[in-house]
N, C-alpha and C positions, 0 to 999 in steps of 0.2 A: 457646477459650484453655485450658480444662482438658485437652482432647485433646493440645494441644502440650506441656503440662507433663507429662502422662502419658508421651508418647512420649520426651521428653528424659530423664525420670527412670527409664525402664525399662532396667535393665542388660542385659536379655536381648534387647532389640530390635535391629533391623538398624542398623548404623552409618550415619548420614546426613551427618556432617560430616568424619569422619576421612579419607575418601577424598580430600577437597579438600586437606587438609593433606599427605597422601602425594603427590598429584600435584604440589602446589606445591613440595614439597621436591625431587622429581625434576627438575622444570623448572629450579629455582634451581641445582641441581647441574650440569645439563647445559649451561646457558648459556655458562659460560666454556670448556667443552670444545668446544662447537660453534664458538665464536668462534676458538679456537686452531686447530682443524682448517680452518676456512674460510680463514684468512690464510696457511696453509701453501701455498695455491694462488694467492696473490696474484702478479700479474705484475711488481710493483715491489718495492722494498726496504721499503716502509712496512708497519708492523704495526698501524697505526691507521686507514688509509684504503684500502679495498678498491677497486682500480682495474680489475680484470678477472681472469678465470680463466686460469691458466697452470701448467704443470708445470716452470717454471724452477727452483724450489728443490728439486725432486725429481730432475730428470734433466738439464736443458739448460744451467744456469749453469756456465760453465767453471771457476769457482773455489769457489763456496760451496754447490753442490747436494749432495744426499746421495750421488749417484753419483760426483762428482768430488772432493769435499773429503776428503783422507786423514784429517783429524782426526775428522770425523764417522764415517767408516767404522771407524776404530780404536775410537772410543767405543762404537759399536753392537756390534762384535765382543766387546769387553771386557764389556759389560753382559750380553749373551746368554751368554757363557762363565761369568760369575759366577753368573747366575741358574740356569743348568743344573746347574753343579757343586754349588751350594748345595742344590738340590732333591735331587740324587743322594746328597748326604752327610747332609743334615738329616732327610730322611724315613725312611730305614732306621734311623738312630739314634733318632729319635723313636718309631718303632714298637717297637723293642727296649726303649726306656725305658718306654713305656706298658705293655708286657707285663710288665716287671719290677715296676713299681709295682702292677699289678693283682694280682700273686701275692705281693708282699712285704708282710709284716705287721709291726707293731711301731712303736715310736717313731722308729726310724731311717728307716723308710719315709715317715712323715709329715714328718720333717725334710727328707728329700730332695725330696719333693714341694713343700714350701714354698720351698726354695731354687730349684727349677726354675721356679716361678711368679714369681720375682724379675724375669725378663725382661719380664713384663707391666707391672710397676709401676715399674721403674727407668727413668728418662728415658734415651732413647737416647744423648743427648749424653754423659751420665756414663759409660754403658757403653762408648761409643766412645773416650773419653779414657782410661778404665781399660785398655782393650785396647791403645791406643797406647803407654802407659807400659809395659805388660807386654811388648810385642813389641820395644821398643827397649832394654829393660833385662834382665829375667829371661830372655826368650826371644829374645835378640838374633840367634840363629842363623836365626830366621825373618825378622826384620826387617819392614820395610814393603813393600808391593807387593801383587801378586795373591794370594799365599798368605795374607797377613795379612787382606786383604779377604774372602777365602773363609772363613777361620776366624771372622772377626767376624760375617759374615752368618749363618753356621751357628749361632753362639751366640745371635744375635738371633732366629732363626726356629725354633729347636729346640722351643720350648714349644708351638707351634701343632700339629704332628702329635701330640705327646704328649697334649694335651688332647682333640683330635678322636678319636684312636684309642682313648683310654681311655674316652671317653664311649660309643663303639661297643661296647667290651668289656663295660661295665656293662650296656648294654641287651641284649646277647646272653646274658649269664649263662654258667654253666659246664656246662649240661646237655648240649650237643652235644659238647663236649670229653670229658666223662665218658663219654658214650655211645661215642665212638670208642675210648677206652681200654678200656672194658668189652668191646668187640668184638675186642680183641687188638692194636690199633695201638699202636706205641711212642709215647712223648711227642714225639719228633721228627716222626714221620709224622703224628701228630694235629695238630701245629703247621702243617705244610706242606699237608696235605690238608683240614683242617677250619677251623682258626683263621684262617690268613692269607686263604683265599678269602672267608670271611665278613667279614673286615676290609677287603677290597678297596675298597668304596665310600668308607670313611673315609680310606684311604690315598690314593686319587685326589683327594679333596677337599683333604686336607692338602697334597698335592703342588702343586695349583693355587694354593693360598694362599701357600705358601712361594715359589713361582716369582714370583708377583706382588709379594710383599714385596721379594725380592731385585732384581727388575727395576727398581723405581723408588726404591730406597733412596739417600739422599744423605749423611746424617750419618756413618754408619759407613764407607762406602767413601771418602768425602772425607778423613776423619781418618786412615785407614790407607793412603791412596794415597802413592806414592813419586815417580812421574814421569809424563810424558805418556802412555806406553803403558798406564798403569793408570787413565786417565781414563775415567769412565763417561758415559752419556748424561745422567744427572741433573747431574753435575759440568759437562758441556759446556753444558747449558742455563743453569745458574747463572752460569757464566763469561761467556757471551754476553749474558745479561740485564744484567749489570753494566757492559757496554761498549756496543757499538752493535749490538743484536740485529737479525737479519734473519729473514724467514720461514723460513729453513732450520732455525732452532731449533723453530719450530712443526711443520715437516715431520718432524723426527726425533722430536719428542714424539708426533706422530700415529702414526708407525710403531711406537713402543713401546706406545702405547695399543692399536693393532690387534693387536700380538703378544700382549699380556696378555689381551685379550678373546678371541682365538682359543684360547689355552690354557685359559681358563676354560670356554669353550663345549665344547671337546673333553673336558675333565674331566667336565663335566656330562653329556655324551652317554654317555661310558663309565660314569659313575656310574649313570645310569638303566638302561643295559643290564645292568650287573652286578646291580643290585637286582632287575630283572625276571627275570634268569636264576636268581637265588637263590630268588625266589618260585616259579618254575616247578619247580625241583628239589624244593622243599619240598612243593608240591602233588602231585608224582609220588610222593613218599615216603610220603604219608599212606595210600594203599591198601596199600602194602607193609607199613607198620607195623601196619595192621589185620589 
């Protein structure tokens, strides 16, 4: 009994029960996802009774399949377009913002950083309603629709690349940039040849996160939507769930899940390659420095 007490009270011992909690959490999270994916291949319209494997809701159904339903295709195109454009817009702005905050000193910098962090603590519904009022009143030239959805998603996701890239900047320090400047490189050349390559892993990670956030967002895109062509996958799934849902909704959700998973995997692969490449270059530079 004393051995058991010693093992349980030892903070430096190997964890014996935490892995059970971790596995239980993963299983509990994956159960509804597996359920939804499974019923996307159901041969009947039921989403509660699996009657057999079929690609009906993916390819063969003449009206409601992903291949044949124009509403689903339009929602997929709109979702991928918004996610891609949000990533292309938010990540460069976030990188520039992070670089500015890293070099900006004073109370104004702290205040700006505090305002930027508001997107983390402000409920998305409040942010979406505020943007809705802004685009129909002060910025009525923009109005509602794809442009408003894009700007709203950019505002929502901008803080993520700022935080990730700034953390990378803090861990890197200023030594390598100062070395480049001492060797005669201009500030612009130091930025493009030293700083940005070192930030590439953080940039890739933030791009994957922003893409995933924009891909499955519902509150902001629904609030700023204008008509049917601006309907996204999340809006389509919500609309069908309130009516008579079919496994086609499961199929389109499975497709978006696969797309986001693929993006994250690719980002992770490129992240590992960039980290390994930077490590190799650093190792090659050590003998030269000596």
